[in-house]
C-alpha positions as CSV (number, residue, x, y, z in Angstrom):
1,M,14.3,-15.2,-3.2
2,S,13.5,-12.6,-0.6
3,I,13.7,-8.8,-1.0
4,W,12.4,-6.2,1.4
5,W,12.7,-2.5,1.7
6,S,11.2,0.2,3.9
7,L,10.8,4.0,3.2
8,H,10.0,6.8,5.6
9,L,8.5,9.5,3.4
10,R,7.3,13.0,4.0
11,R,3.5,13.5,3.7
12,E,3.9,15.3,0.4
13,A,2.3,14.4,-3.0
14,A,5.8,14.0,-4.5
15,S,6.5,11.0,-2.3
16,V,3.8,8.9,-4.0
17,P,5.5,8.4,-7.4
18,L,8.8,7.8,-5.6
19,A,7.4,4.8,-3.7
20,R,5.7,3.6,-6.9
21,R,8.9,3.8,-9.0
22,L,10.9,1.9,-6.3
23,L,8.3,-0.9,-6.2
24,I,8.1,-1.1,-10.0
25,G,11.9,-1.1,-10.3
26,T,12.3,-3.8,-7.7
27,M,9.7,-6.1,-9.3
28,E,11.1,-5.5,-12.8
29,T,14.6,-6.4,-11.6
30,A,13.2,-9.6,-9.9
31,G,11.3,-10.6,-13.0
32,V,7.7,-10.2,-11.7
33,D,5.0,-10.3,-14.4
34,P,4.3,-6.7,-15.6
35,D,0.6,-7.0,-15.0
36,I,1.1,-8.0,-11.4
37,S,3.6,-5.2,-11.0
38,F,1.2,-2.7,-12.4
39,D,-1.7,-3.8,-10.1
40,L,0.5,-3.6,-7.1
41,S,1.9,-0.2,-8.1
42,V,-1.6,1.3,-8.5
43,A,-2.6,-0.2,-5.1
44,L,0.5,1.3,-3.5
45,S,-0.1,4.7,-5.0
46,E,-3.7,4.7,-3.6
47,A,-2.4,3.7,-0.1
48,C,0.3,6.3,-0.2
49,A,-2.2,9.0,-1.4
50,N,-4.4,8.2,1.5
51,A,-1.5,8.5,3.9
52,V,-0.5,11.9,2.4
53,E,-4.1,13.2,2.6
54,H,-5.2,11.8,5.9
55,G,-2.1,10.6,7.7
56,G,-1.4,13.3,10.3
57,D,-1.8,16.8,11.6
58,D,0.7,18.4,9.2
59,G,3.2,19.1,12.0
60,P,6.9,19.4,11.4
61,G,8.4,16.1,10.4
62,E,5.1,14.5,9.5
63,A,5.9,11.3,7.6
64,Y,4.5,7.9,6.7
65,R,6.2,4.5,6.2
66,V,6.0,2.1,3.3
67,T,7.4,-1.4,3.6
68,A,7.4,-3.9,0.8
69,Y,8.3,-7.6,1.0
70,L,8.8,-9.9,-2.0
71,D,9.2,-13.3,-0.4
72,G,8.9,-16.4,-2.4
73,E,5.6,-16.3,-4.4
74,L,4.1,-13.4,-2.3
75,C,4.4,-9.7,-2.2
76,R,3.2,-7.9,0.9
77,I,3.0,-4.1,1.1
78,E,2.3,-2.0,4.2
79,V,1.6,1.7,4.4
80,A,1.4,3.2,7.9
81,D,0.9,6.8,8.9
82,S,0.6,8.7,12.2
83,G,-2.9,10.2,11.7
84,A,-6.1,9.5,13.6
85,G,-6.4,6.1,12.2
86,F,-9.7,4.4,11.3
87,P,-12.6,4.6,13.8
88,A,-12.8,1.2,15.5
89,A,-16.3,2.0,16.9
90,A,-17.8,2.3,13.4
91,P,-20.1,-0.5,12.3
92,G,-17.9,-3.2,10.8
93,G,-14.8,-1.7,12.4
94,P,-11.9,-0.3,10.3
95,Q,-12.8,-2.6,7.4
96,E,-15.9,-0.6,6.9
97,A,-13.7,2.3,5.7
98,A,-13.4,0.4,2.4
99,R,-17.1,0.9,1.4
100,P,-17.7,2.3,-2.0
101,A,-18.0,6.1,-2.5
102,A,-21.1,7.7,-3.9
103,P,-21.1,7.8,-7.7
104,E,-20.9,11.6,-7.7
105,A,-18.0,11.8,-5.2
106,E,-14.6,13.1,-6.4
107,S,-12.6,10.9,-4.0
108,G,-13.1,7.9,-1.7
109,R,-12.4,5.0,-4.0
110,G,-8.8,4.2,-3.1
111,L,-9.4,1.5,-0.5
112,C,-12.0,-0.2,-2.7
113,L,-9.5,-0.1,-5.6
114,I,-6.8,-1.7,-3.4
115,R,-9.3,-4.5,-2.5
116,E,-9.9,-5.2,-6.2
117,L,-6.2,-5.2,-7.1
118,A,-4.8,-7.3,-4.2
119,D,-5.5,-10.8,-3.1
120,H,-5.8,-10.0,0.7
121,V,-6.2,-6.6,2.3
122,H,-6.1,-5.6,6.0
123,I,-7.1,-2.1,7.1
124,G,-6.7,-1.0,10.7
125,S,-4.7,0.9,13.2
126,A,-1.2,0.1,14.4
127,P,-1.2,-1.7,17.8
128,G,-0.1,0.6,20.6
129,R,0.1,3.8,18.6
130,A,-2.0,6.2,16.6
131,G,-2.3,6.0,12.9
132,A,-3.7,3.9,10.1
133,V,-2.2,0.8,8.6
134,V,-3.1,-0.5,5.2
135,S,-1.5,-3.8,4.2
136,F,-2.1,-5.9,1.2
137,D,-0.8,-9.1,-0.4
138,K,-0.7,-10.5,-3.9
139,I,0.5,-13.8,-5.3
140,L,3.3,-13.2,-7.7
141,K,3.6,-14.4,-11.3
142,W,6.9,-14.4,-13.0
143,R,8.1,-13.5,-16.5
144,E,9.7,-16.3,-18.5
145,N,13.4,-16.6,-17.6
146,A,13.0,-14.2,-14.6
147,P,16.4,-13.6,-13.0
148,L,15.3,-13.9,-9.4
149,V,12.6,-16.5,-9.5
150,A,11.9,-18.2,-6.2
151,V,13.0,-21.8,-6.2
C-alpha cells in the first residue's frame, strides 16, 4: 500500500490544524495504530508551526509545502518553506538547530520534540533554493484488521 499527498499552505496559523487533520484522517483510514498517528501528527504540527513562524518574509503569496508518504511500513513527512533556512555555517550545521531550548524559554522546543517522536529526522535547506526543509520518518504499526495494511 502506498499513499502520498502534498499541500501548499499559506503561512497562517490556521493551516497547521488543517495539515494535522489530513494526516490523522489518512492514517486512520489506512489503519495505522493510533499511538503512531498521534506521534506523527504532533511532529507535523511542530514542523508546520516552525514554517509559519520562520518560513518567509511575509510577502504576498507566502506559503509552505507539506508532503506525506505512507509507503509500506514507513511514513515520511516533509515540510519545506521559503524562508532564510538554517545557517549552514553554524557549528554542527543545520542539525545544530535542534539543540534544546533554555528551561525558561517560551519556545524553541519544536525540533527537539520532532526528534523524540520520529525514528529519523533530517533538518536542512532545500538544494538550489532558499528555505528550510524538515523531514522525518517513522516505522508504522497497524491496528488489528487494518483495511490497507501493506502486504
